[in-house]
N, C-alpha and C positions, 0 to 999 in steps of 0.2 A: 505492502501500500503507498509504504516514503518512496520508493522507487519509480512508481504512478506520479506520485505528489511530486516531485521531483519534475521531473519528463515536461509533467502538464506545466510547470512553472518556469519550466527553459523554452517553453517554444508561445507563451505569453508574446503578444508584439507591445512594442514599448508606441504610445500614444506620442507624435508627430507633431499637430499642428490643427488646424480646424478649419474646415473648408468652406467659409460664407459663399453662394452663391448666389445671385439673384437672376429673375429672368424677368426685365425690362420690357420686352415686346417685339414688333416686328415693323417693318415697312417695306413697299412695296410687292409683294407679296401677286404671284401673279394668278387671277383666275381658274377657277374649273370648269371646265365644261363636263355636263354634266347628260344624263341622258335623254333627258326633256331636252338639250339643245341650249339648258341656259346657262351664263356665265355666274360663277358664285365661288365664294371661297370661305373653309368656313377651317380653318388652324388652329393646332393644339402641340405644346410642346414637351419629349420626355427629354429626359437629361437620367443619361446613366453614371453613377459610379463604382467602379469594383462590382460588388451582390444589391446595391440598392440600384432603384426604379423611381423616378417621379414621374408626375405627367400632370401637365395642367390644366385647368378649365378651357372648354372650343369654343371661343367667341366667334357667334356665327356671324358670316355673311359682311367678314374684314380682312378688307385687304393690309391693312394699317393697324392689326390689333395691341392693344396692350393689356399686359398677362398680368405685372407688378407682382408676381411671387417671388417672394425667398426658401434658401435652402440651406442647410449646415450640413456636414458629413464629418467624422473623427478620422485625420490622416495616418496610416499607422506607415507610409510607405509614398516618395516623395517624386519617386518613379513608374507613377501612376496617368492614367489622361480621365480626364472628366469629360464626357461624349454628351455631344446636347442635338438633337433630332427637332426639323418641323416637320409638322404631315400635316394631310387633308383629311377632315373627318368626314367623308363622303355617306357614313350612316345616319346624318341630321337627315339627308332629302332621301335616300332606297334605304325604303327598306334591307331588312337583315334578310330576311326571309328570299329576294333575291338575292342575295349574294352580293352583298358591296367589295365596294376596293380602291381602298385609301389612293392617293397622292403624295410618297417621297419628294418632297420641299426641298429639304438640303441637309446639310449637317456639318460640327465643326467638333472641333477637339481641339481638347486646351493640354498640354502636358503641364504636369503640376511644379515638376522642374524647371521651367519657362517662368513660374511666379516670382516676384521681393517678397517675403517674407514684411509685414506690417500695410504696405502699397494697395492704395483699390484702383482695378485695373477699370473702368468702365469704355466699355469699344461700342464700336459697332461692327458684326464681321458679317462678308461676305457670304451668302448661300448660292453655291456653286453644285449644278447637276452636270456631269455625263450621260448628253444621248447619243440617239445615232448621228444626229446633226454633227453632234461638236458641243462643246463645254455651253452653258446656259447659266444666264444669271436668277436666281426665281428674288434673290430680294435679298435684308438685311436684319440679323436679327443681335437686340441691340442689350449685353449682356456684364451685371458687376460680378466682378470674380475679388475678393480678401482671403489671402491666404496669412494667418495668424500662427507665430512660429510658439510653439509652446515648451519645448526643451528643444536647451540648441544643443546640448551631449549627445543626448538620443539619434541628435539630427548624424552628427559627425557617426554614431554607434552605427546608423542602419547602412551607411558607404560602408562600410568595411560585413557587414553581414549579407550570407547569400540572401536573394530575392526569389527562393523556392524551399518550401518543404525541407526537411531533414530526406522525410522518404524516397524524395522525387530523387534526392542523390545516391541514397542505395539504394533504389529500382527504378533507375528513369523508366519513365516511355518514350518505346519507341516510337518511330518512324512512320512505321507500320499502325499504331495505333491515333494516328490523327484526326481516323472518324471519329473519336471518341467526342471532340470539338461539337461536330452536327448533331450527334444527338442531343449533347448538353443545351444546344441549344433549340432542338425540341422540345423537351421539357422545360426551360425557363419560357418558350412560347405559349406553352400550353397551359404553364400557370398562371402567364398576366393575361392571354385570355378567360380566365374563368375570375376574374378583378373587375369590380364595378367601377367605372369606366370600363367595361373590357376593351385590351390589347391588339391592335392585330399582327397575324402571325406574319405578316409582313417587313413590319415596321419593325418587329426586334429585329428580326432577318438585315435588314437591313445597319441595323444601329448593331449588332454584333459583325458585320460586314464577311458573311456566310461566305460570297462568293469571290471572295478577294484572290483565293489559290487559282482560277483559273486561268488556264492560257492568253493571254495576250500581249500581240508582238507590242501595242506600245507600252506597256509595264516591263517587257524586257529590257527594249531602250534604256529604258530611264531606268533600270538595275547598270547596265553597260553605263554610261554617262555617269553611275554614280561610284561606283568605282574604279573609274577614269578619274571622275575628281578625288578621290580619298586616297589615293595613287600618286598624285600631281607635283608633292612634296618632293617623292623620289624622280617623278621625271624629272622636274627645275632642275634639281640636286644634278642630275644626270647629265643633265643638255649645260649646264654651266662648268660641267668638269671637263667634258669634250670642248664644252673653250678654249676653258684654261691653257688644256693641253695642245689646244691645233696654233698656234701662238698669234691667234686674230691682231691682237692686243699684247704686243712685247714686254709692258710694264702690268697690267693685270697677271700674266704669267709668272713674269720676277718672282711680284705679292707676295703670289698664291706657292712658290717655292721659300719664299723664306718665312714665312707664315707653318710649313712644313716643318721645313729645318728651326724655326724657332719651339713648336707644339713639340718635336722629335728631343732639344735636347734639354724644356724642363716639361717632362709626360707630365710629374703632377699633377698638375696646373688644367688637363684638358679636359678630366670627368668635373671638375667645380667650374672652371666656364664652361661648357655645355649646359652643366646645370643653373647657373646666374640667366645665359643667355636665354635660357626656356622663364626663369621668373621675369626679365624684363619684355620677353615678349608678353606674358599673361600681363604684365604694367597697362604695354602701351596699349593691346587690343580693349582695355577698359573704356576706353575713350568710344568704341565702338561695339557696345555692347549692345543688346535689343534689348528695347525699352516696353516694347509689344509682343507678347505671343505670338509667339508662331501662328503661322496659316498657311491653308492649301495654297500654291503657287504652281500657276497655272506656267509658268514657263518649265518650271524641272517636271511639272508631269507631260510634256509634250501635248498635250491640249491645243497648241496652238501652231504645230507645223504638223498631227498625226496624218497618216492617207484617207482620207471618208471609206475606203473599203477597211483598211486596220478598223477602222470601229465600230463598221459593221459586223465585224468577225466579233469586235468584242462584246457584244450585245447580244451573235447570234446562241440560240438555248444549246441547251447539251444532252442529246447527239442533237447531231442541224438541223434547223427547219429550212434552210435553204437550196437552192435549186444545185442538182450536179451537177450540171456543170463548173458555176460557183467556187463551189463542191471541190473540185477538181481541179484548176485555178489557185487556189487559196490550200491545197494540199502541197502541189506542187512547189510554188516558192516557200512552202515553209519546207519541204526537201530541199531547197537550194541553201535554205540558212545553216540548213541539220548539216552538211557535204560542209560546208567552214569551219565547222564547230568541231563534223570529225576527225576534220585535216590538222585544224592548231590541235586538237587533243592528241593525235596517233604523231604531232611533232614532239608535243611534249614528253610522251611518253619514250618516244628513243633516244631525245633528250638526257632521260634518266635511267634508260640502255647502253651508254654509249659508257656513262660515269661506272656502272658497275661489272661495264668491260674489261675497265680499268686491273683490277684481281680476280678476275674468275676463266682467265686464260684464253677464252673464245677469240680470239687474237693471241696468237702465240709469242708474237715478236713486237704485236704494242705491249703486252706484261709487261715481259722480258725491263726494256726500252724503262717501261714506268717503276718499274720495282728494282732497275737501276739508278734513276733520278732520284726514286726517294732515296736508297743509301747512301749516296753520294751528297743530298739536302741533308740530312741526318747530320753527317757527319761534319760536315761544314756549317752548323747551327751549336752544334757542341764545342765549336773552337770558336767562334766569330758572335762579336759582341750585337741582341739583337737591333741597338738599334744602328748601328753599321747596316744591316739585313734590311730594317724598315727602311733606311737611308737609301739607301743602294734601288730597291724597290720603287719609291717615292718617283727620286730622279729620274727615272731608266722612260717609266708611266709618262711622263710632261715631258720629256724632252725634246728638241726641237726637231720639226718637221726632216730636217735638211737631213736628221738622224736617225730619220726612222724609211723601212720601207715597204712601197705602193701592192706587197702582197701579204696575205699574215701573217702571221706570229709562227713557229714553228710546234710550242704549242697546241692552238687553235686547228693548225691541218692534223697532229696525231689526234684531236680533239674528235674533227670530224670524218675521218678515217677508220673511227670503230666501229664495229660491227655493230645491231641491233637487231630489233625480233620484227621489223615490218615488214623484211622476203619474207618471212613463217606466217603473213599469217594470208589466210587461203582468201 
C-alpha cells in the first residue's frame, strides 16, 4: 500500500499556471446557404484544451456575433495547445430528423509556450479555411488570453521532466497502433453528441485533425521546405567555408587562416567562446522576439502557390471518387515523384555500403590500401602532436587554388571505386 501511494505521489502533476481565456466575438462571417435557398449564419464556438471541451451559445442569424464568454483552465504543461473552432449550427433551421449538416467556419491554435506570463493578449485572429478552390478568409475571431504563472520553480522543473507518462517509456506504443487515435476520437465524438446541446461528430473530427495524416502533395512540399529551412544554417556555413577556400577574397581567407591558427594555439577557449557567441546571439534576437501568438502562415503552407489539381487531390475521398483518367494521371505523377525518392534512397544506401566495404574485404586491394593507411596514420599520430596534425589538415584544406588539382583527390577516387550492393539488386 505504501509503495502504491509513493508511485501515485510521484505521478502527481505540479500546477504551473492558470489560463484565462475569453471569446469576445467574431466579425465578417460568411452567410451559409440553406436547403431552402435562404442565406443565414448561426455561429457558435468550441474550445478545446487537453481533455476539457467547452461550447458557447449559438447566436441566431448574426454575421458579427458577440459571445462575451470567459473560461479558465489549470495548466500543468506549457507545451500544449489551445484550439478554438467556429462552426455554423444548421440544426436551427433544419430538422435533426432530416439529417442536418453544419459548416466548419474555421479554427485557430494558440501555443501556450508563445504566451508571456502576466500579459493580456487581445487580438483578432483570421479564420482561414482551405477549400478545393483555394484558401478562403472566413472572417475574424476576437479572443482575449491571459497566462498567469503560479510557480516559477515548477515551470523550470517541467522543462526537464518527460512529457509522457512513465508507462509510455517502459512500454511505448508502436506506429502500427496509430489507429487508436481514430478510435479515441470516435469515443469522444460519441460522448459529446450525448451532451445538451449536442456537438456533431464532424466538428469533433475537425477539432482533432483526424484527416491530417492523409496524403497531400502540398504538405509533402511544405515538410520538405521545412527541413531545408532547419538545415539552412549548416548549408550557409558550408557555402561560407567553400567561399573561404576558393580565395575569391584573399583578405577574408587570410583572416580565416589566422583565426584558425589562433584557435588552435588557444584551444581551451574554443568551447567558452562558442557558448558566449550563442548567449550573445540569444540576447541579440531578443529585440526581434515575436510579440503575438503565432497564426496560420499562408506562405509556409504554400496555399497561395499550390496547383489546383494538387489541391483537388487533397480533398479527394478515400478511396477516390474521381474519374479513372484523372486518377491515372495523378498515379503517374506520384510514380514520377516516388522514382526520384527511390533514386535518392539508393544513392544514400550506396554511400553507406561503400564505407562498410572498406573493412569487409569485398575489394581486397582497396581494403589492403585502407588498412595500410590506418596503420601508418596510427603510428604517425603516436609521435606527432595533435596540434600540428590539425594545423596541417586545416591549412591544406584552405590552400590556394594554384596549389589544387582540377581532378578529385586520391581519397575521393578510392571511395568512389569501392563496391556497393546496387548491382546486386534485381
